[in-house]
MDTraj code that builds the backbone (N, CA, C; nanometers):
import mdtraj as md
import numpy as np

residues = "MET ILE ASN PRO ASP TYR PRO LEU ALA SER TRP PHE LEU ALA LEU SER THR SER LEU PHE LEU VAL GLY TYR ALA LEU PRO LEU LEU PHE VAL PRO LEU ARG TRP ALA ARG TRP PHE GLY TRP GLU LEU PRO THR GLY ASN ASN ASP LEU THR VAL TYR PHE ALA ARG CYS LEU GLY ALA LEU ALA LEU ALA VAL ILE ILE ALA VAL VAL GLN PHE ILE PRO ASP PRO LYS SER HIS LEU VAL ILE PHE GLU LEU ILE GLY LEU ILE GLY GLY LEU MET THR VAL VAL HIS VAL TRP GLY ALA VAL MET LYS GLN GLN PRO TRP THR GLU THR ALA GLU ILE PRO LEU TYR GLY ALA VAL CYS VAL ALA ALA LEU TRP LEU ARG TYR ALA THR LEU SER".split()
xyz = np.array([
    [10.5898, 8.5678, 8.8584],
    [10.5324, 8.6554, 8.9587],
    [10.4364, 8.5783, 9.0495],
    [10.3562, 8.4880, 8.9937],
    [10.2656, 8.4073, 9.0746],
    [10.3447, 8.2918, 9.1344],
    [10.3352, 8.2740, 9.2642],
    [10.4082, 8.1693, 9.3342],
    [10.3455, 8.0339, 9.3032],
    [10.4226, 7.9394, 9.2476],
    [10.3656, 7.8090, 9.2126],
    [10.3276, 7.7257, 9.3345],
    [10.3877, 7.7522, 9.4484],
    [10.3540, 7.6787, 9.5707],
    [10.2271, 7.7324, 9.6371],
    [10.1986, 7.8593, 9.6163],
    [10.0812, 7.9242, 9.6769],
    [10.0095, 8.0102, 9.5720],
    [9.9634, 7.9474, 9.4653],
    [9.9040, 8.0272, 9.3566],
    [9.7775, 8.1013, 9.3977],
    [9.6946, 8.0402, 9.4819],
    [9.5707, 8.1064, 9.5229],
    [9.5999, 8.2361, 9.5984],
    [9.6967, 8.2316, 9.6887],
    [9.7336, 8.3513, 9.7645],
    [9.7934, 8.4575, 9.6729],
    [9.8793, 8.4158, 9.5815],
    [9.9398, 8.5120, 9.4886],
    [9.8347, 8.5747, 9.3973],
    [9.7447, 8.4929, 9.3441],
    [9.6390, 8.5459, 9.2573],
    [9.5465, 8.6398, 9.3337],
    [9.5148, 8.6055, 9.4572],
    [9.4310, 8.6935, 9.5392],
    [9.4962, 8.8310, 9.5527],
    [9.6251, 8.8323, 9.5848],
    [9.6954, 8.9597, 9.5996],
    [9.7009, 9.0349, 9.4662],
    [9.7283, 8.9635, 9.3579],
    [9.7399, 9.0288, 9.2272],
    [9.6062, 9.0871, 9.1812],
    [9.5001, 9.0093, 9.1925],
    [9.3690, 9.0564, 9.1456],
    [9.3120, 9.1658, 9.2347],
    [9.3228, 9.1481, 9.3655],
    [9.2652, 9.2496, 9.4551],
    [9.3375, 9.3829, 9.4408],
    [9.4708, 9.3794, 9.4283],
    [9.5427, 9.5063, 9.4115],
    [9.5082, 9.5720, 9.2787],
    [9.4953, 9.4928, 9.1736],
    [9.4615, 9.5499, 9.0420],
    [9.3245, 9.6167, 9.0442],
    [9.2263, 9.5472, 9.1006],
    [9.0905, 9.6022, 9.1057],
    [9.0836, 9.7270, 9.1930],
    [9.1474, 9.7246, 9.3090],
    [9.1424, 9.8407, 9.3966],
    [9.2249, 9.9574, 9.3424],
    [9.3306, 9.9274, 9.2689],
    [9.4097, 10.0332, 9.2068],
    [9.3250, 10.1111, 9.1068],
    [9.2569, 10.0380, 9.0186],
    [9.1793, 10.1009, 8.9122],
    [9.0474, 10.1585, 8.9633],
    [8.9820, 10.0893, 9.0549],
    [8.8493, 10.1311, 9.0994],
    [8.8469, 10.2324, 9.2116],
    [8.9536, 10.2380, 9.2904],
    [8.9504, 10.3249, 9.4081],
    [9.0734, 10.4144, 9.4222],
    [9.1914, 10.3564, 9.4311],
    [9.3102, 10.4347, 9.4659],
    [9.3389, 10.5466, 9.3658],
    [9.3539, 10.5123, 9.2396],
    [9.3883, 10.6155, 9.1409],
    [9.2772, 10.7179, 9.1211],
    [9.1508, 10.6750, 9.1079],
    [9.0459, 10.7771, 9.0943],
    [9.0346, 10.8682, 9.2171],
    [9.0455, 10.8124, 9.3357],
    [9.0377, 10.8970, 9.4553],
    [9.1558, 10.9935, 9.4626],
    [9.2710, 10.9486, 9.4186],
    [9.3901, 11.0328, 9.4235],
    [9.3855, 11.1445, 9.3191],
    [9.3384, 11.1125, 9.1988],
    [9.3489, 11.2092, 9.0896],
    [9.2185, 11.2772, 9.0482],
    [9.1056, 11.2113, 9.0618],
    [8.9773, 11.2708, 9.0212],
    [8.8700, 11.2409, 9.1264],
    [8.8897, 11.2856, 9.2489],
    [8.8003, 11.2445, 9.3576],
    [8.6546, 11.2862, 9.3407],
    [8.6286, 11.4050, 9.2904],
    [8.4896, 11.4470, 9.2758],
    [8.4210, 11.3739, 9.1604],
    [8.4941, 11.3463, 9.0538],
    [8.4392, 11.2667, 8.9440],
    [8.4090, 11.1247, 8.9943],
    [8.5014, 11.0678, 9.0727],
    [8.4804, 10.9348, 9.1313],
    [8.3528, 10.9357, 9.2157],
    [8.3349, 11.0392, 9.2964],
    [8.2168, 11.0488, 9.3826],
    [8.0885, 11.0504, 9.2989],
    [8.0900, 11.1233, 9.1904],
    [7.9722, 11.1264, 9.1024],
    [7.9479, 10.9894, 9.0379],
    [8.0555, 10.9208, 8.9972],
    [8.0410, 10.7856, 8.9399],
    [7.9707, 10.6925, 9.0384],
    [8.0002, 10.7105, 9.1666],
    [7.9430, 10.6232, 9.2687],
    [7.8099, 10.6748, 9.3239],
    [7.7593, 10.7822, 9.2682],
    [7.6268, 10.8289, 9.3037],
    [7.6189, 10.9260, 9.4196],
    [7.7317, 10.9795, 9.4635],
    [7.7290, 11.0776, 9.5715],
    [7.6780, 11.2108, 9.5191],
    [7.5961, 11.2756, 9.5986],
    [7.5510, 11.4107, 9.5672],
    [7.6523, 11.5067, 9.6283],
    [7.7117, 11.5876, 9.5448],
    [7.8152, 11.6779, 9.5926],
    [7.7535, 11.8072, 9.6431],
    [7.8020, 11.8549, 9.7566],
    [7.7508, 11.9819, 9.8071],
    [7.7973, 12.0973, 9.7178],
    [7.7195, 12.2017, 9.7171],
    [7.7605, 12.3192, 9.6407],
    [7.8551, 12.4003, 9.7280],
    [7.9358, 12.4786, 9.6632],
    [8.0297, 12.5617, 9.7373],
    [8.1681, 12.4989, 9.7405],
    [8.2388, 12.5294, 9.8452],
    [8.3778, 12.4877, 9.8587],
    [8.3868, 12.3381, 9.8899],
    [8.4544, 12.2615, 9.8034],
    [8.4754, 12.1182, 9.8233],
    [8.6212, 12.0844, 9.8533],
    [8.6986, 12.1840, 9.8959],
    [8.8410, 12.1615, 9.9183],
    [8.8671, 12.0526, 10.0229],
    [8.7923, 12.0525, 10.1321],
    [8.8136, 11.9519, 10.2357],
    [8.7775, 11.8129, 10.1840],
    [8.6700, 11.8038, 10.1084],
    [8.6287, 11.6765, 10.0486],
    [8.7381, 11.6228, 9.9571],
    [8.7910, 11.7077, 9.8716],
    [8.8977, 11.6679, 9.7794],
    [9.0215, 11.6279, 9.8582],
    [9.0550, 11.7028, 9.9606],
    [9.1727, 11.6733, 10.0430],
    [9.1613, 11.5351, 10.1074],
    [9.0487, 11.5072, 10.1735],
    [9.0319, 11.3775, 10.2389],
    [9.0272, 11.2634, 10.1381],
    [8.9646, 11.2853, 10.0241],
    [8.9596, 11.1812, 9.9209],
    [9.0995, 11.1517, 9.8682],
    [9.1780, 11.2549, 9.8447],
    [9.3147, 11.2336, 9.7966],
    [9.4004, 11.1656, 9.9019],
    [9.3803, 11.1996, 10.0282],
    [9.4523, 11.1306, 10.1363],
    [9.4171, 10.9817, 10.1365],
    [9.2893, 10.9506, 10.1227],
    [9.2462, 10.8113, 10.1191],
    [9.3018, 10.7406, 9.9963],
    [9.3015, 10.8073, 9.8829],
    [9.3586, 10.7494, 9.7614],
    [9.5076, 10.7234, 9.7758],
    [9.5796, 10.8161, 9.8378],
    [9.7236, 10.7978, 9.8594],
    [9.7501, 10.6824, 9.9553],
    [9.6713, 10.6722, 10.0603],
    [9.6859, 10.5619, 10.1547],
    [9.6574, 10.4283, 10.0861],
    [9.5518, 10.4231, 10.0067],
    [9.5193, 10.3002, 9.9330],
    [9.6325, 10.2644, 9.8368],
    [9.6876, 10.3632, 9.7693],
    [9.7978, 10.3383, 9.6764],
    [9.9206, 10.2862, 9.7502],
    [9.9490, 10.3403, 9.8674],
    [10.0632, 10.2922, 9.9467],
    [10.0456, 10.1457, 9.9865],
    [9.9258, 10.1086, 10.0297],
    [9.8989, 9.9689, 10.0654],
    [9.9141, 9.8808, 9.9422],
    [9.8615, 9.9240, 9.8294],
    [9.8706, 9.8466, 9.7053],
    [10.0167, 9.8259, 9.6653],
    [10.0968, 9.9303, 9.6721],
    [10.2391, 9.9190, 9.6366],
    [10.3082, 9.8186, 9.7287],
    [10.2762, 9.8222, 9.8564],
    [10.3345, 9.7258, 9.9502],
    [10.2906, 9.5838, 9.9172],
    [10.1628, 9.5647, 9.8911],
    [10.1088, 9.4310, 9.8645],
    [10.1690, 9.3721, 9.7377],
    [10.1853, 9.4518, 9.6338],
    [10.2388, 9.4022, 9.5067],
    [10.3758, 9.3369, 9.5272],
    [10.4538, 9.3880, 9.6179],
    [10.5865, 9.3321, 9.6437],
    [10.5801, 9.1906, 9.7013],
    [10.4662, 9.1548, 9.7603],
    [10.4543, 9.0254, 9.8283],
    [10.3889, 8.9181, 9.7418],
    [10.3449, 8.9525, 9.6225],
    [10.2787, 8.8550, 9.5349],
    [10.3675, 8.7332, 9.5071],
    [10.4962, 8.7515, 9.4761],
    [10.5788, 8.6344, 9.4453],
    [10.6049, 8.5413, 9.5640],
    [10.5943, 8.5922, 9.6860],
    [10.6252, 8.5105, 9.8038],
    [10.5273, 8.5402, 9.9173],
    [10.4007, 8.5045, 9.9004],
    [10.3005, 8.5396, 10.0018],
    [10.3230, 8.4696, 10.1356],
    [10.3812, 8.3522, 10.1353],
    [10.4029, 8.2755, 10.2587],
    [10.4957, 8.3498, 10.3546],
    [10.5887, 8.4267, 10.3020],
    [10.6846, 8.4992, 10.3862],
    [10.6305, 8.6319, 10.4391],
    [10.5088, 8.6672, 10.3991],
    [10.4534, 8.7970, 10.4374],
    [10.3089, 8.7800, 10.4863],
    [10.2921, 8.6986, 10.5869],
    [10.1577, 8.6660, 10.6349],
    [10.0839, 8.7871, 10.6897],
    [10.1572, 8.8813, 10.7455],
    [10.0930, 8.9970, 10.8059],
    [10.0134, 9.0783, 10.7031],
    [10.0507, 9.0721, 10.5758],
    [9.9767, 9.1487, 10.4754],
    [9.8343, 9.0962, 10.4618],
    [9.8154, 8.9656, 10.4809],
    [9.6807, 8.9083, 10.4754],
    [9.5988, 8.9530, 10.5969],
    [9.6653, 8.9656, 10.7114],
    [9.5969, 9.0177, 10.8301],
    [9.5575, 9.1631, 10.8093],
    [9.6463, 9.2413, 10.7485],
    [9.6155, 9.3819, 10.7204],
    [9.4988, 9.3933, 10.6224],
    [9.5013, 9.3146, 10.5160],
    [9.3915, 9.3180, 10.4187],
    [9.2612, 9.2744, 10.4856],
    [9.2674, 9.1713, 10.5698],
    [9.1488, 9.1274, 10.6430],
    [9.0951, 9.2365, 10.7339],
    [9.1849, 9.3053, 10.8029],
    [9.1437, 9.4143, 10.8921],
    [9.0819, 9.5295, 10.8126],
    [9.1446, 9.5661, 10.7038],
    [9.0892, 9.6725, 10.6196],
    [8.9519, 9.6320, 10.5669],
    [8.9403, 9.5099, 10.5152],
    [8.8119, 9.4624, 10.4640],
    [8.7047, 9.4598, 10.5711],
    [8.7406, 9.4147, 10.6907],
    [8.6438, 9.4110, 10.8010],
    [8.5992, 9.5499, 10.8429],
    [8.6943, 9.6406, 10.8571],
    [8.6592, 9.7773, 10.8977],
    [8.5786, 9.8489, 10.7893],
    [8.6132, 9.8258, 10.6633],
    [8.5360, 9.8867, 10.5547],
    [8.3945, 9.8290, 10.5495],
    [8.3787, 9.7026, 10.5852],
    [8.2449, 9.6442, 10.5937],
    [8.1637, 9.7170, 10.6995],
    [8.2234, 9.7379, 10.8162],
    [8.1545, 9.8076, 10.9256],
    [8.1181, 9.9504, 10.8842],
    [8.2116, 10.0211, 10.8229],
    [8.1857, 10.1591, 10.7791],
    [8.0691, 10.1629, 10.6800],
    [8.0669, 10.0695, 10.5863],
    [7.9605, 10.0684, 10.4848],
    [7.8257, 10.0244, 10.5430],
    [7.8279, 9.9297, 10.6368],
    [7.7030, 9.8911, 10.7040],
    [7.6492, 10.0106, 10.7820],
    [7.7351, 10.0794, 10.8528],
    [7.6950, 10.1968, 10.9296],
    [7.6317, 10.3012, 10.8365],
    [7.6965, 10.3283, 10.7250],
    [7.6421, 10.4243, 10.6286],
    [7.5069, 10.3815, 10.5747],
    [7.4896, 10.2507, 10.5547],
    [7.3613, 10.1998, 10.5045],
    [7.2522, 10.2129, 10.6103],
    [7.2845, 10.1766, 10.7336],
    [7.1858, 10.1854, 10.8422],
    [7.1443, 10.3306, 10.8658],
    [7.2392, 10.4205, 10.8591],
    [7.2108, 10.5623, 10.8815],
    [7.1537, 10.6304, 10.7572],
    [7.1476, 10.5567, 10.6461],
    [7.0978, 10.6098, 10.5184],
    [7.1760, 10.7344, 10.4752],
    [7.3087, 10.7236, 10.4847],
    [7.3960, 10.8361, 10.4540],
    [7.4822, 10.8132, 10.3302],
    [7.4477, 10.7127, 10.2499],
    [7.5310, 10.6832, 10.1345],
    [7.4447, 10.6375, 10.0181],
    [7.4967, 10.6517, 9.8955],
    [7.4216, 10.6019, 9.7799],
    [7.4206, 10.4490, 9.7778],
    [7.3317, 10.3938, 9.6975],
    [7.3153, 10.2488, 9.6913],
    [7.4434, 10.1784, 9.6492],
    [7.5273, 10.2453, 9.5699],
    [7.6513, 10.1823, 9.5242],
    [7.7437, 10.1504, 9.6402],
    [7.7445, 10.2347, 9.7415],
    [7.8276, 10.2096, 9.8597],
    [7.7711, 10.0931, 9.9404],
    [7.6396, 10.0869, 9.9511],
    [7.5759, 9.9750, 10.0213],
    [7.6027, 9.8442, 9.9471],
    [7.6050, 9.8502, 9.8146],
    [7.6319, 9.7307, 9.7342],
    [7.7745, 9.6785, 9.7549],
    [7.8636, 9.7626, 9.8048],
    [8.0017, 9.7205, 9.8295],
    [8.0173, 9.6368, 9.9568],
    [7.9157, 9.6309, 10.0401],
    [7.9271, 9.5573, 10.1669],
    [7.9705, 9.4126, 10.1442],
    [7.9057, 9.3375, 10.0541],
    [7.9516, 9.1993, 10.0324],
    [8.0948, 9.1916, 9.9777],
    [8.1346, 9.2894, 9.8963],
    [8.2705, 9.2917, 9.8426],
    [8.3722, 9.3005, 9.9557],
    [8.3541, 9.3992, 10.0434],
    [8.4492, 9.4151, 10.1531],
    [8.4447, 9.2965, 10.2492],
    [8.3269, 9.2436, 10.2735],
    [8.3160, 9.1251, 10.3580],
    [8.3886, 9.0068, 10.2975],
    [8.3732, 8.9873, 10.1666],
    [8.4399, 8.8760, 10.0984],
    [8.5915, 8.8929, 10.0994],
    [8.6394, 9.0149, 10.0801],
    [8.7838, 9.0405, 10.0849],
    [8.8373, 9.0081, 10.2243],
    [8.7652, 9.0482, 10.3264],
    [8.8047, 9.0196, 10.4644],
    [8.8137, 8.8691, 10.4884],
    [8.7083, 8.7985, 10.4550],
    [8.7032, 8.6532, 10.4775],
    [8.8102, 8.5824, 10.3952],
    [8.8250, 8.6205, 10.2691],
    [8.9237, 8.5556, 10.1827],
    [9.0658, 8.5767, 10.2342],
    [9.0974, 8.6987, 10.2730],
    [9.2323, 8.7275, 10.3221],
    [9.2622, 8.6491, 10.4491],
    [9.1670, 8.6459, 10.5415],
    [9.1901, 8.5733, 10.6670],
    [9.1917, 8.4226, 10.6445],
    [9.1086, 8.3742, 10.5527],
    [9.1103, 8.2316, 10.5202],
    [9.2448, 8.1926, 10.4591],
    [9.2929, 8.2728, 10.3654],
    [9.4235, 8.2444, 10.3054],
    [9.5329, 8.2456, 10.4111],
    [9.5275, 8.3430, 10.4982],
    [9.6308, 8.3561, 10.6022],
    [9.6303, 8.2370, 10.6973],
    [9.5125, 8.2021, 10.7503],
    [9.5082, 8.1034, 10.8580],
    [9.4805, 7.9611, 10.8120],
    [9.4197, 7.9407, 10.6957],
    [9.3888, 7.8055, 10.6506],
    [9.4828, 7.7554, 10.5415],
    [9.5341, 7.8461, 10.4594],
    [9.6126, 7.8053, 10.3451],
    [9.7632, 7.8233, 10.3674],
    [9.7997, 7.9334, 10.4287],
    [9.9422, 7.9672, 10.4399],
    [10.0056, 7.9302, 10.5742],
    [9.9274, 7.8863, 10.6699],
    [9.9833, 7.8543, 10.8030],
    [10.0590, 7.7252, 10.8055],
])
top = md.Topology()
chain = top.add_chain()
for i, resn in enumerate(residues, 1):
    res = top.add_residue(resn, chain, resSeq=i)
    for name in ("N", "CA", "C"):
        top.add_atom(name, md.element.get_by_symbol(name[0]), res)
traj = md.Trajectory(xyz[None], top)
């Protein structure tokens, strides 16, 4: 499964998909309010249907990206665009989390994710343009 010619790229895809599958995609898809409590969000009282709906949509989208990425682990060199997509997602998630931190609209756990998303962005783009080109 790990490409011997590009092991770093294959391992990056394998590890990042595994971590995001367990930490974000599946919990958001199946237990979104429990996930929110784990991450320190204060849940509003009353109807949370819209919150659950958007969380499940995000979980489904994350799962779709993960399923696509897993297919490229054995041959990352032939699928360079996936590294650009991961870099774009990581960069945009960094911006979203910085914005939430500046506006003081998120728990500390979300602010702590800023370096994670930044590192994923940098790593994906570095692999794409420095290692696989």
